[in-house]
N, C-alpha and C positions, 0 to 999 in steps of 0.2 A: 073319599073327597077330602082334599087338603083344606085344612082350616085356614081362614083368612089371617089369623094371628101368626101362623107358621110362615105364610107367604111374606107377611110384613117383616117378620124377623129375618128371613133370608135376604130381603131387599136391603134392610139396614146393614146386614153383614157385608153384602157386596159393596155398598157405599163406603163402609169403613175400610175395606180392603183396598179399594181404589184410591182413597185418600192416603192410606199408608204407603202405597206404591209411589204415589206422586211425591210425597214428602221425602221418601228414601232416595228417589231419583234426583231430587233437588239438592240433597246433601252430597251426592257423589261428584267427584271432579270430572269434568267433561274430558273425554279423550278424542283427539282429532283423528279422523280417518287416516290410514296409512297412505302417504304420498306415493306417487309412481316413481319407480326407479328412473334416474336421469333427470328428474325435475329439481329445480333449485330448492335447497332446504329452507331458505327464506324467500318464498316465491313472490311475495308482494313487496319486497324491499326495494327502495329507490335510493341508492347510495351515491347520488350525483352531487350532493351538497353537504358533505359530512363536516360538521363543526366541532364534534367532541366524541371521544371514545373513553368508556370506563371499563376497566378490567379489575376483577376482584378474585382472589384465591386465598382462602383462609384469612389470616390477619393482614395480608398485604393487598393494598389497593393502589392502582395507577390510574391517573386521569390525564388524558392527552387533549389539548385544546389548540384550535387553530387561531392564531393571532392575526395573521394576514395571509394573503395568497402565497402558498408554498412556504409558509412559516408556521411551525408547530412548536409547542413547548410541552414539557412534562410538568403540568401545573401542580401535581401532587408532590413534586420534589423540587421545590425552590424555583419553579419556572425555568428549569434548565432547557436549553435548546434540544429539540427532538430531531431524530434522523428522518428526513422526509421520505426516503425510499422505503423505510420499514413501515411507516404509516400507510403509504400507498399500497404496499403489499398486503397489509392486514385488511384494508378496506376491500381490495380486489378479491382476496380469498374468501372473506365473509360473504360478499355479494355474489360470487360465482360458484360457491361450493354446491355440488350436486349430490343427490342421494344415490349411493351405489347398492345399498341393501338395508334391510331392517334386521336388528339383532334381538335375540331373546336371552335373558339371564339377569342376574343380580346387578344393580347399578355399580357396585364396587368392582365387579369384574371388568368394567369398561372405564373405570376412573370417574364415574358419574355420581358417586355418592356425595353427600354433603361435605365430607372432609376432603375429598380429592378433586372435586369439580372446580372449574373456573367459569365465572360468569362474565359475559361480554355484552355491553350495551353500546350500540352505535347510534348517535344522534345525527339525523340528516333531514334537512327541510322541516325542522320542528317535530319530526316523528322519531320515536326510539324503537330500534329493532334489537332483539335480544337472542342470544344463544347460550346454551350451557355446553361447555367443551370438556371432554374427558381425555383419555389417553389417545395416543396415536399408534395404530398397529404397525405402521412404518412411517418414514418421514413425509410421505405424500398423502396420508390419509388421517382421519380422526373420527372418534365416536362423539356424537353430539345429541342433544335434545333441544327442541324448540320451547318446551316448558317442562316443568318438573313431573307432571303426570303423563306426558306424552311418550311415544315410542322412542326407542334408541335407534339412531341412524348411523350408518357408516358412510362418510362423505369422502369426496375425492380431493380434498385439500388438507394439508398438514397444519390445521388451525392451532394445534397445541404449540407449535413453534412460532407461528405468525403472531400470537398474542404475547410472546415473551416468556413462555413456560419452559424451563429446562430441568434436567435431572441432576440432583445434587445428593450424593450418597444414597441412592435408591429412592429418593424423595423427589416428587415433582414440585418445583417452587416457581413462583412468579418473580422474575428478575427485572426490576425497573431499569437497570443499566442497559438492557437490550435496546431501549429506545433512545439512549443518549447519543447526541451528535458530538463526537469526540474531536471534531475539527475546531481548532482554536479561532482562526480568523479566515475569512474568505476575501482575499485581495488579489486582483489580477497582477501578475508579475510586472507588466509594463507600467503599472501605476506607481511603483515604488521609485522615489527620486532621492531619498536621503536616509542614510543609515549611520547611527552612532553606537559604537560598542565601548563599554567601560568595564575593565577588569582591574580591580584594585585601584591603584592611583593612575593607571594608564587609560587614556581615551583616544580612540581613533574615529574620525568621521569621514565618510565618503559621500559624494554627491554626484548626481547624474548631470551631464552637460552635453551640449551639442559640440561635435568635434570642431576644434579651432575657434569656438565661440563661447558664449556665456553659459553659466550654470542655469539649470532649469528651475524656475521658481514655481511654487504652488499656484494652481489656477491659471497657468499660462499655457496657451495653445502652442503645440509643437507640430511642425509639418510632418506628415506621415513618412515622407522620404528622407527626413533628416537623419544623419548619421550621429549616433550617440556613443558616449563613452563615460566611464566612471573616473572621478578624480578624488584623491585624498586632499582634504582641506584642513584637517587638524590631525596631528600637531604641526604639520608642515604641508606646504603645497607641493604635490608631486603626483605623477600618474598612478592610477590604481590598476591592479591586476583584475581584468574583467572576469576571468574564470573564478577567482577567489570570491569576488563580490557575488557572482552568480550562485555560488554554493549557499550564501546566506539567503538570497532572494528565493531560490528554488525550494530550499528547505522551509522557508517561512510560509510560502503559499500552500505547502502540502503538510504543514505541521499538525499532527494529531497528538493529543495527549493520551497517556496510558490509562489514567483513571482520575476521578475526583478524590481529593484528600479530605477526609472527615475527621473532626475532633483533634486537629493538630494546630497549635498556636504558631504565630509568625516566628517567634523566637525558636521554637523547637524545629521549625522547617528551615531555619537559617535565612529567612527573608528579611530579618532586621539587619543582617550583615551579608548582603548578597555576594555570591561568587561572581556574578556578572550582571550587567544590564544591557539590553539591546533595544534601541528606540528606532522605529521605522516610521518614516513620513511618506505619505502618498500625495499625488499631484492635486487631489481635492482638498488638501490641507489637513487631513486627519492624521493623528499620531497614535501609534500602538507601542506601548512600552512593556517589554517582557522583563520581569525581575526573576533571576534564577537564584535559588537558595542553596541549601545544603546538598552536597553530592553524596548519595547513599549507594555505594556500589555501582550498579548499572543504571540507577535512577537518579533524577534530579527534581527537587521541588521547584514549583513555578507559580507565579501570580502574574496577572495581566491587568492593566488599567481598565476600569469600567466593569470588571467582573468581581463579584464578592467571593467566589469560590477559589480554592487553591487546587493545584493540579500536580500530577506526577508525570514526567516525561522521561524518555530514554536518554541516557548520557550521550549516545551517538548523536542525537539531535542537538544537544547542547554544544558538542564539539564542532558541529557544522556551522553554527551561527555566532558563537562567541569567539571571533577571530581577533588576532592582534595586528599591530602595525606591520610586523614582519610578514604576516600571512597575506596582508592586503596590498602591500606595495608592489609595483610592477617589477617583475624579474627581468634582468638583462639576459639576453640569449647567451648560452655558453660559447666560449671561444674555441675555435678549432685547435687541437693540440699539435701545432706545427712549430718547430723550432726555427727561428730566423737564422740564416747563415751568418757566421762570424765574419766581420770585415777583415780582409787580408791587408797586411802591411804594404804600403806603397813601395814601388821598386827602389825609390831613393833611400828608403829606410832600411833596405836589406843589404846595403853595401857593407855595413859594419857588423853584420851577423856572422857568427861562426857557422861552420859547415853543419854542426849538430843542430843549431837553431833553424838553419834553412831546411834541413831534413824533416824537422818537426813540423814546420809550416807546410811543407809539401804533403806530409801525411794527413794534416788537418784538411787541406784543400781536397785531397783525393777522397777523404771520408765524406765530404759534403757534396761531391759530384755525384750525379745520378749514375747508378750502376747500369752498364749495358746488360740487356737480357742475355742470359746464358744461352749459347747456341744449342739448338735441339740436337740430340744425338742422331747421327745419320744412320740410316738403315744399314745393316750389315751387308757388305758386297757379297755376291754369290762366289763360292769358292772356285778357283781356277780349275779348268779341266785337268785331269791327270795326264802327265807327260806320255807321249806316244813311245812305246819301246822300239828301239832301232832294229831294223830287220837284220838277221845274221848275215855276215859277209860271205859272199859266194867265192869259194876257193876252187881253183882249177885242179883237176885230178892229177896225181903225181905221174910223171913220165915213166914209162916202162923201158928199161934198158935191157937189151938182149945181149947175151954173151956171144962170143965169136963162134962158138960151136953152133949155136942156134941160127946164126947168120948163114953159116955154111949149109 
């Protein structure tokens, strides 16, 4: 018979074991059940009203913020304009990424260790949705986790690229410039009505006008069917070459800069002594002034009014917009290279000419006269038939003379 004290001791031991198991389980990180293949990796995410995106990898952090509809900035980097299509692609990829498989192995194998991973937090409708992004097995896939203690998934979107991570010398780095909008100004080409180009001491100004009528002033309505032209108004009044002006306007609306310039003074960039200035006015009254600085090989330094940053552009772009008066004035169509015939001396004036002078005039007249086309060579006539050989003359046979004896 078991003593009551033994039973009591066993009960106490069982209670202690249960408490220990409970405490141990409470300290362990919870692991979510493996999701089904084909399901969204962020199954509860509602990314219809995204207002901010935070990306961090190592010591580099990027924060993207929406300032207005379809207007984003890189808030972590001087509030520079962000490229809208890359923001949209990131949100789309995060929201639509689906699980293709789960993977087993060490986190560093998949770029998901603390040193290699990138963390992405998307804020939408007041909620924050997070992903840990590792390497991409190829451009259209990525290894991810939804939390540090969770399983490793392979998803069907190249999130590594979408969040601005690139490879530099075998290292994966977060590149904030991936989100920069490198377009200088967005202006419809038909809105440009006034252009002034200054190079050194020379200035040329062209303005848009209605054909045979007045110049177009800012904030003035122009009929849609009106015929327009460009005119040079400085330094003199004359027609402008529409094609040359079009080179400026077309380049201006499409102008992208090469990169931001960091840590260079205005003096070192040559902006205190510009190589050229181009001022563009639009029909709404706005003015955009581009100041071009030092030309450095195939690059040119640039600043623009209203922007605190300095930029670097290609010299080709500079050459297309910094045109001179000779470039912009209307060109006369080339004349046909036809010599006018020389006037011939009147008959009365030929009386006193020597025969040699008259012969010279005759040769000049003949040289100016159009030449008759040379006759085409006639086809060779067929050779005449060979002559018929005459038939031999028929001679009568010689007469036979019989002697007298034969007669007898």
